[in-house]
N, C-alpha and C positions, 0 to 999 in steps of 0.2 A: 505494498500500499504505500502510496505517494506520502510524503511530509504534510502537502495541501491536504489531502482526502483524510488523514489521520485527524488533523487540526479540525476540519468541519465536522467529521462524526464527533470528536469529543465536544465540541461547542454544541452541536445538536443535541446530545447527551444532556449536556448542563441546561439546555434551555427546558427539555423535557421534565428534567428533574425539578426545576423550579417552579413549572406549571403544575407538577402533581401534588408538590408541597402547599402549595397555595390552595388548590383545589380541597386536598385533605382537610388543611387547618378551617378552611370556610365550612365545610360539609360537618367538621365535628363542632364548631361552634353553633352551629344550629341543631345540634344533637341528634344528626340522621346518621343512620346506617345507609351502606351502600345500596342494600336492596331495597329500602324505602325509598330514597332517593330515585333509584331506577325506575320504581313503579311508579311514583308520583310525577314523573316528567318524562316516561316514555325513552329513557336512554338505557341502553344495555348496560347491565351490571358489571358484565366482563370490561367493558370500554372504561368505566368508572375505575373500578379496579386497577386496569393496566395504566390508565393514565395517572392514577395517584402513585404508581411505583416508578412512572417516568419510562415506562415500557412501551408506551403507544403514542403515535403521533396522529391524532384523531384528526377529523374533518372540520374544518372551521364553523360548519354550522351546527355540527354536536357541541364543539366547544363553546359556542354561543349560547345555546339551550342550556347548557350546563352551568356557566357563567351565571344567566339569569335565574337559574333555579337558586343558586347560592345567594340571590339577592344582591347581584352585583350589576352593573352595566359592562358591557365589554371595553369600553374606554377605561374604567376603573380598574378592570382586571388587567388590562396591559399595562397600566401604570404602575401597578403591583408587581407586575413580573419584571418592569424596567428597572424598578427599586432595588430589585434582588439579584440583578445581573451585573456582572463586573463593567465598570465605565467604559463605554466606546464599545461593547458587544455586538460583534456582528456574524453573520454566517457565511459571509462571503469574504473573500480577500480584494483588497483594492489594487 
């Protein structure tokens, strides 16, 4: 694997981990389990579980629905993600 490819994969893993942490924290703050959230908002429980573990890169529409289910707007969620990522974080090289 080229150095560039490895860096992109590492950065993607970091992004997915941050997203998963936020989703898990917000879900727990609502005192909801994965199965209940899944049932209430018609989101596959496996998607939520994998996302929380940083193992799933979900579709934007699924993430949008999940973020709204957690009581956030999508811009609020993105702002939260940005605050947790290193300054200047990018998934591409300039």
